[in-house]
C-alpha positions as CSV (number, residue, x, y, z in Angstrom):
1,M,3.8,22.5,-19.9
2,G,0.1,21.3,-19.9
3,K,-0.2,21.2,-23.8
4,L,3.3,19.3,-23.6
5,A,1.7,16.9,-21.1
6,I,-1.4,16.4,-23.1
7,D,0.5,15.8,-26.5
8,R,2.4,13.2,-24.8
9,G,-0.4,11.3,-23.2
10,L,0.7,12.0,-19.6
11,W,-2.3,14.0,-19.0
12,Y,-5.9,13.9,-20.7
13,L,-8.1,16.8,-21.5
14,A,-11.7,15.7,-21.0
15,E,-15.1,16.8,-19.7
16,Y,-17.7,15.0,-17.8
17,E,-21.1,15.3,-19.5
18,N,-24.2,13.3,-19.0
19,E,-22.6,10.9,-16.6
20,E,-19.6,10.2,-18.9
21,F,-16.2,11.3,-19.8
22,V,-15.6,12.9,-23.3
23,L,-12.0,13.4,-24.5
24,N,-11.5,17.0,-25.9
25,R,-8.1,16.4,-27.3
26,K,-7.2,13.0,-29.0
27,P,-3.8,12.9,-30.4
28,K,-3.5,10.0,-32.9
29,E,0.0,9.5,-31.9
30,F,1.9,10.7,-28.8
31,S,5.0,13.0,-29.1
32,P,8.1,11.6,-27.2
33,I,7.8,12.1,-23.5
34,E,11.5,12.8,-23.1
35,V,10.8,16.4,-24.2
36,Y,8.3,17.0,-21.5
37,L,10.3,15.3,-18.7
38,K,13.6,16.9,-19.6
39,K,12.1,20.5,-19.4
40,Q,11.5,19.8,-15.7
41,A,14.4,19.5,-13.3
42,R,12.4,17.2,-10.9
43,F,12.6,14.6,-13.7
44,K,16.5,14.8,-14.5
45,H,17.2,11.7,-12.4
46,L,15.2,9.4,-14.7
47,K,17.0,6.9,-16.8
48,E,16.1,5.5,-20.2
49,K,14.7,2.4,-18.7
50,E,12.5,4.4,-16.4
51,I,11.3,6.6,-19.2
52,K,10.3,3.4,-21.2
53,F,8.5,2.2,-18.3
54,I,6.6,5.6,-18.1
55,S,5.7,5.3,-21.7
56,A,4.5,1.7,-21.5
57,N,2.3,2.6,-18.6
58,R,1.1,5.6,-20.6
59,D,0.0,3.3,-23.5
60,K,-1.8,0.8,-21.1
61,R,-3.7,3.7,-19.5
62,R,-4.7,5.1,-23.0
63,E,-6.1,1.8,-24.0
64,K,-8.3,1.6,-20.9
65,I,-9.5,5.2,-21.4
66,L,-10.4,4.8,-25.0
67,K,-12.6,1.7,-24.0
68,K,-14.4,3.5,-21.1
69,W,-14.7,7.1,-22.4
70,K,-16.6,8.6,-25.3
71,V,-14.0,9.6,-27.9
């Protein structure tokens, strides 16, 4: 599940070295998050609109991280 979350941009694999974050895994494109969400019963209530909202927030968060962290 951890690899699925990272490959979909819902979690980041990084280290903190020399007072900065360094991304260890940097997928060029994210896989669809539906696969990750549908494998877990706790997310089965989510509608398409909510999944799109999660995807949009993921993309905004990635932009911020790429600006601040060492890649």
